[in-house]
PLY file of the C-alpha trace (Angstrom):
ply
format ascii 1.0
element vertex 102
property float x
property float y
property float z
element edge 101
property int vertex1
property int vertex2
end_header
-1.23 5.25 8.83
1.20 7.35 6.48
-1.15 6.99 3.79
-4.39 8.21 5.02
-2.18 11.12 6.43
-1.31 12.07 3.36
-4.61 11.73 1.83
-6.60 13.73 4.33
-4.95 16.89 3.96
-6.55 20.08 3.66
-5.66 23.09 2.28
-6.32 24.87 5.59
-4.17 22.10 7.90
-1.22 21.70 5.31
1.61 23.21 7.16
0.56 21.78 10.27
-0.34 18.31 8.61
2.78 18.35 7.24
5.02 18.91 10.07
2.94 16.36 11.98
3.84 13.67 9.18
7.49 15.09 8.90
8.04 14.43 12.85
6.21 10.74 12.94
6.98 9.38 10.08
10.44 11.13 8.65
12.39 12.17 10.74
14.85 9.79 11.71
13.79 9.81 15.23
10.44 9.54 14.31
8.41 7.06 16.68
6.81 5.42 13.21
10.05 6.11 10.91
9.65 4.79 7.61
12.46 4.14 4.98
13.04 7.16 2.71
15.69 8.01 0.48
18.02 10.89 1.62
17.20 12.94 -1.11
13.23 12.12 -0.91
13.47 13.18 2.64
15.94 16.80 1.35
13.07 17.52 -1.02
10.58 17.49 1.48
12.44 19.58 4.02
13.14 22.18 1.35
9.36 22.10 0.41
8.38 22.66 4.03
10.66 25.55 4.28
9.06 27.30 1.45
5.35 27.77 2.43
3.89 28.74 -1.51
4.96 25.02 -2.49
3.08 23.17 0.21
0.35 20.99 -1.20
-1.38 17.61 -0.45
0.53 16.00 -3.09
4.09 16.74 -1.23
4.77 13.48 0.20
3.71 11.52 -2.89
7.25 10.78 -3.72
7.54 9.38 -0.16
4.54 7.73 -0.35
5.50 5.82 -3.79
9.09 5.20 -2.30
7.45 3.45 0.69
5.18 1.38 -1.60
7.53 0.04 -3.58
10.12 -1.22 -0.80
7.15 -2.68 0.65
6.28 -4.41 -2.32
9.70 -5.21 -3.08
11.13 -5.76 0.17
8.86 -6.55 2.76
5.87 -8.45 1.01
8.13 -10.19 -1.18
9.93 -11.72 2.55
6.22 -12.21 3.93
5.41 -14.06 1.08
8.32 -16.84 1.77
6.78 -17.22 5.22
4.70 -20.29 6.32
2.30 -17.63 7.60
1.42 -16.52 4.29
1.84 -20.44 3.15
-1.07 -21.39 5.60
-3.17 -18.33 5.14
-3.04 -18.68 1.29
-3.56 -22.55 1.81
-6.84 -21.51 3.95
-8.04 -19.20 1.28
-7.64 -21.61 -1.28
-9.97 -23.95 1.42
-12.76 -21.15 1.64
-12.72 -20.80 -2.08
-13.20 -24.16 -3.04
-15.44 -24.59 -0.61
-17.62 -21.72 -1.75
-17.56 -23.46 -5.21
-18.93 -26.83 -4.14
-21.36 -25.13 -1.93
-22.79 -23.17 -4.84
0 1
1 2
2 3
3 4
4 5
5 6
6 7
7 8
8 9
9 10
10 11
11 12
12 13
13 14
14 15
15 16
16 17
17 18
18 19
19 20
20 21
21 22
22 23
23 24
24 25
25 26
26 27
27 28
28 29
29 30
30 31
31 32
32 33
33 34
34 35
35 36
36 37
37 38
38 39
39 40
40 41
41 42
42 43
43 44
44 45
45 46
46 47
47 48
48 49
49 50
50 51
51 52
52 53
53 54
54 55
55 56
56 57
57 58
58 59
59 60
60 61
61 62
62 63
63 64
64 65
65 66
66 67
67 68
68 69
69 70
70 71
71 72
72 73
73 74
74 75
75 76
76 77
77 78
78 79
79 80
80 81
81 82
82 83
83 84
84 85
85 86
86 87
87 88
88 89
89 90
90 91
91 92
92 93
93 94
94 95
95 96
96 97
97 98
98 99
99 100
100 101
């Protein structure tokens, strides 16, 4: 949802949408708070305080940071779970079944 919120901003909505994104994802008390560094958060706050700097890419650094953390941490841990192993086994079964039926 964070990614789609970032990508969906138009020029007319940037300030309002930016405020919503910050409140929903980036503030410490945000209902869907993301793990971004203090430096990234402060850079976004600086941009927010200067409307001439607003742009659709203002959250790009936060987005990259979140995706990197997901890749390195959450997904890496998920790949070690029984659920992931079972999913991969099911996918291999269907892939093999597809090859056999062709």
